[in-house]
C-alpha positions, 0 to 999 in steps of 0.5 A: 489511473487505478488506485489500490486501497489496502485496509488492514485491521490490526490486533488491539494495541499493535499499531505503533509496532506495525508502523515502526516496522513498515517504517524501518524495514518495509516501505522502502521495498514497497516503494521500490517495486510498487511506485507511487504511494499515495498515502499511508494512514492509520485510524484516529477516530472510528474503527480503531486499529486500522491501517490503510495504504493507497498505491497508484498504478497506470493500469491493472497489468501495471499493478499485476507486474509490480505486485509480482516483482514485489512478491518475488523479492527475497527482502519482502519475503523476509519482512512479511513475517514481521507484520503477518501476525499483527494483521487480523483481517485485510481488504483490498480494493481497486478504485477508479477516480471520477473525471472530476476527482482532484487526483485525476485533473492532476494527471497522477502519472507518477505511477509509471515514473519509478520503474523497478 
C-alpha cells in the first residue's frame, strides 16, 4: 500500500472558501477516480492556512493510472481554476506504512475497491 500525502499552503484567510468549493464541486470527482480517501484535513494549530489530504493506492502504477484519469476528466479540468489561485505552495509525498502501522495491519485494500 502507498499513501499520497498532498499538502497545500493557501493564501491567508482562504481555507473556508477552499473547503467549500472542494466539498461542493471537487471531492466527488476526486473520489470517483482516485479511490480511497484516507482523510482531508486543515491546520488548527501550527502552520496556518494548510490543507492536507491523503489517498491510498495499491501501487505506484495504480496511483499513476488513477491520477491520469482524473487529469483527463473535463469536470476536473473545469474545477481546477476554482482552487488554483487559492493555493500558494503545494507539496506531494508518497509514503509507505511500517509493518507495525495500524493502517498496514488493517489491510487497507480499499484503494482497489473503487475502479474508475
